[in-house]
C-alpha positions as CSV (number, residue, x, y, z in Angstrom):
1,M,71.0,160.1,107.1
2,N,70.7,157.3,109.6
3,G,74.4,156.7,110.0
4,T,74.6,155.2,106.6
5,V,77.4,156.1,104.3
6,D,76.6,157.1,100.7
7,N,78.7,154.9,98.4
8,T,77.6,156.4,95.1
9,V,80.3,157.7,92.8
10,N,79.8,161.3,91.9
11,T,81.0,163.1,88.8
12,L,83.7,165.1,90.6
13,D,85.4,161.9,91.8
14,V,85.5,160.4,88.3
15,T,86.8,163.6,86.8
16,M,89.5,164.0,89.4
17,A,90.5,160.3,88.9
18,V,90.9,161.0,85.2
19,V,92.8,164.2,85.8
20,V,95.2,162.6,88.3
21,G,95.7,159.6,86.0
22,G,96.4,162.0,83.0
23,L,98.9,164.0,85.0
24,F,100.7,160.9,86.1
25,T,100.7,159.5,82.6
26,I,102.1,162.6,80.9
27,G,104.5,163.2,83.8
28,F,106.0,159.7,83.5
29,H,106.2,160.0,79.7
30,L,108.1,163.3,79.9
31,M,110.5,161.9,82.5
32,L,111.5,159.1,80.1
33,Q,112.7,161.7,77.5
34,R,116.3,162.6,77.0
35,S,115.8,166.4,77.3
36,L,116.4,167.8,80.7
37,M,113.7,170.4,80.5
38,R,111.1,167.7,79.6
39,I,112.4,165.7,82.6
40,V,111.8,168.7,84.9
41,L,108.4,169.4,83.4
42,G,107.5,165.7,83.9
43,F,108.6,166.0,87.5
44,I,106.4,169.1,88.0
45,L,103.4,167.3,86.5
46,L,104.0,164.3,88.8
47,G,104.1,166.7,91.8
48,H,100.8,168.3,90.7
49,G,99.2,164.9,90.2
50,T,100.3,163.8,93.7
51,N,98.9,167.0,95.3
52,L,95.5,166.5,93.6
53,L,95.5,162.8,94.6
54,L,96.2,163.8,98.3
55,L,93.5,166.4,98.2
56,V,90.9,164.0,96.7
57,A,91.8,161.5,99.4
58,G,90.7,164.1,102.0
59,G,87.1,163.6,101.2
60,T,84.3,165.8,100.1
61,P,85.4,169.4,99.9
62,G,83.7,172.1,102.0
63,R,83.5,170.2,105.2
64,P,85.4,171.6,108.2
65,P,88.5,169.5,109.2
66,V,88.4,170.7,112.8
67,L,85.3,170.9,114.9
68,D,84.9,173.4,117.8
69,G,83.7,170.9,120.4
70,Q,80.4,170.4,118.7
71,P,79.0,166.8,118.5
72,V,78.9,165.8,114.8
73,N,78.6,162.6,113.0
74,P,82.1,161.1,112.5
75,A,81.5,160.6,108.8
76,E,80.9,164.4,108.2
77,P,84.1,166.2,108.9
78,A,87.0,166.2,106.4
79,D,90.3,164.5,107.3
80,P,93.0,167.1,107.9
81,L,95.9,164.7,107.3
82,P,95.7,164.7,103.5
83,Q,95.6,168.5,103.5
84,A,98.7,168.6,105.6
85,M,100.4,166.0,103.4
86,A,99.5,168.0,100.3
87,L,101.1,171.2,101.8
88,T,104.2,169.2,102.6
89,S,104.2,167.8,99.1
90,I,104.0,171.3,97.6
91,V,107.0,172.4,99.5
92,I,109.0,169.3,98.6
93,T,108.1,169.6,94.9
94,F,109.0,173.2,94.8
95,G,112.4,172.6,96.4
96,L,113.2,169.6,94.1
97,T,112.0,171.6,91.1
98,A,114.4,174.4,91.9
99,F,117.2,172.0,92.3
100,L,116.5,170.1,89.1
101,M,116.2,173.4,87.2
102,A,119.6,174.5,88.6
103,L,121.1,171.2,87.4
104,A,119.6,171.5,84.0
105,Y,120.8,175.1,83.6
106,R,124.3,174.0,84.7
107,S,124.3,171.1,82.3
108,W,123.2,173.4,79.5
109,R,125.9,176.0,80.3
110,L,128.6,173.3,80.3
111,S,127.5,171.3,77.2
112,G,125.5,173.7,75.2
113,S,122.4,171.5,75.0
114,D,119.9,170.0,77.4
115,E,120.1,166.5,75.9
116,V,121.2,163.7,78.2
117,R,124.1,161.9,76.5
118,D,125.2,158.3,76.9
119,D,128.1,157.9,79.3
120,V,131.1,156.5,77.3
121,E,132.8,155.2,80.4
122,D,129.7,153.3,81.4
123,R,129.7,151.6,78.0
124,R,133.4,150.7,78.3
125,I,132.9,149.2,81.8
126,D,129.8,147.2,80.6
127,I,131.7,145.8,77.5
128,A,134.6,144.9,79.8
129,L,132.3,143.1,82.2
130,Q,130.5,141.3,79.4
131,R,133.9,140.1,78.0
132,A,135.0,139.0,81.5
133,G,131.7,137.1,82.0
134,S,132.0,135.4,78.6
135,D,135.6,134.5,79.3
136,E,134.6,132.8,82.5
137,V,131.7,130.9,80.8
138,S,133.6,129.8,77.7
139,G,136.8,129.0,79.5
140,T,139.0,131.3,77.4
141,H,141.7,133.5,79.0
142,D,143.1,136.9,78.1
143,G,141.7,137.4,74.7
144,D,142.3,134.0,73.1
145,E,138.8,133.5,71.5
146,S,137.8,129.8,71.1
147,D,136.1,130.0,67.7
148,G,135.6,133.8,67.0
149,D,131.8,133.5,66.8
150,E,131.2,135.0,70.2
151,S,130.0,138.6,70.1
152,D,128.5,141.0,72.6
153,G,126.2,142.5,69.9
154,D,127.6,146.1,70.1
155,G,128.9,146.4,66.5
156,P,126.8,146.9,63.3
157,D,127.2,143.2,62.4
158,G,126.8,141.9,66.0
159,G,130.5,141.7,66.6
160,E,133.0,144.2,67.9
161,P,132.2,147.9,67.8
162,D,133.8,149.9,65.0
163,G,137.4,150.8,65.8
164,G,138.4,147.9,68.0
165,D,137.9,148.5,71.8
166,E,136.3,151.9,71.3
167,P,132.5,151.9,72.0
168,D,130.0,152.7,69.3
169,H,128.6,156.2,69.9
170,R,125.5,155.7,67.9
171,D,122.1,155.0,69.5
172,H,121.1,151.4,69.0
173,G,117.5,151.8,70.1
174,T,118.3,151.9,73.8
175,A,115.5,153.1,76.0
176,P,115.9,156.6,77.6
177,G,118.1,156.3,80.6
178,D,119.6,153.0,79.5
179,H,123.2,153.8,79.0
180,R,124.3,150.3,78.0
């Protein structure tokens, strides 16, 4: 090689790109679920995808990262920084996985399930903020509705939730993690 860089794409690079993309896709999908164990598994897959991405960024495998004072073409040795970053990523992923598993176990022990529930207090605060915002826009004060047609869309017919000021505990198609 006369100092030229080979820019052809080899099969290993394409395969690793597909594997990393698949790990990220499945990991993000699992993290959007409501089960705590699926969230933990999604985080683990994201960690593995990140590790593979960092190792692929290091260059062609099998080349020495450190040279013993021998003159070599600068394009030949592997870059040691991605390998060091991958090792750091492994340690961070392991620590966060242990922490997330402890949180999931504690939640399971307290509630009896690993399902993430909507926070009732967050819904109450959101409804109160929406009412306060609509009062400021419409010009009404302290509950005197102007025409009765205003609604925040929380009830089954688009009006108030069942039971007056109590929030509706049914899931109305909200996305995972959206508690409002």
